[in-house]
C-alpha positions in Angstrom: 0.0 0.0 0.0 1.4 3.4 -0.9 2.4 5.8 1.9 -0.2 8.4 0.8 -3.0 5.8 1.0 -1.9 4.8 4.5 -1.7 8.4 5.6 -5.1 9.3 4.2 -6.7 6.3 6.0 -4.9 7.2 9.2 -6.1 10.8 9.0 -9.7 9.6 8.6 -9.5 7.0 11.3 -7.9 9.2 13.9 -9.8 12.4 12.8 -6.6 14.4 12.8 -5.7 17.4 10.6 -3.1 16.9 7.9 -0.9 19.6 9.2 -0.9 18.2 12.8 -0.1 14.7 11.5 2.8 16.0 9.4 4.2 18.0 12.3 4.0 15.0 14.7 5.0 12.3 12.3 7.6 14.0 10.1 8.3 17.3 11.8 6.8 19.1 8.7 3.3 20.5 8.8 3.3 20.5 5.0 4.2 16.9 4.7 0.7 15.5 3.8 0.0 18.4 1.4 3.3 17.7 -0.3 2.6 14.0 -0.5 -0.7 14.8 -2.2 1.2 16.8 -4.8 3.6 14.0 -5.6 6.4 14.4 -3.0 8.4 11.2 -2.6 10.0 11.2 0.9 13.4 9.7 1.6 13.3 6.1 2.8 14.2 7.1 6.3 11.4 9.6 6.5 8.9 7.1 5.1 10.0 4.5 7.6 9.6 7.0 10.4 6.1 8.0 9.3 5.0 4.4 8.9 6.4 3.6 12.4 4.5 6.7 13.8 1.2 5.4 12.4 1.8 1.9 13.7 2.6 3.4 17.1 -0.6 5.4 17.1 -2.7 2.3 16.3 -1.0 0.4 19.2 -1.4 3.4 21.5 -5.1 3.6 20.6 -5.6 -0.1 21.4 -3.8 0.3 24.7 -5.8 3.4 25.7 -9.0 1.6 25.0 -7.9 -1.3 27.2 -6.8 1.2 30.0 -10.2 2.8 29.9 -12.0 -0.5 30.3 -9.6 -1.5 33.1 -10.0 1.9 34.8 -13.8 1.6 34.8 -13.6 -1.9 36.2 -11.2 -0.7 38.9 -13.5 2.2 39.8 -16.5 -0.2 40.0 -14.6 -2.4 42.4 -13.6 0.5 44.5 -17.2 1.6 44.8 -18.3 -1.8 45.8 -16.1 -1.8 48.9 
C-alpha cells in the first residue's frame, strides 16, 4: 500500500488534521499536502512516518484497554 494511501486512511480513522499529522510524524506541517502533490519522501522519512502510524494504532488499542480496566477498577472501589 502506498504511503499516501496509508496516511489518508490514518487521517480519517484518527480524525486528525493533515498539518498536525505532518508535524507530529515527520516534523513538517506541509508533509501531507506535499505527498498529495507527488512528493516522494526519503526512505528514512517514510519509515519514520509508517512507524509513527503503527505506534498510534498500538497506543489507541492500549488506551481503549486502559479505559476499560480503569472503569472496572472504579467499579470495584465503589463496591467496597
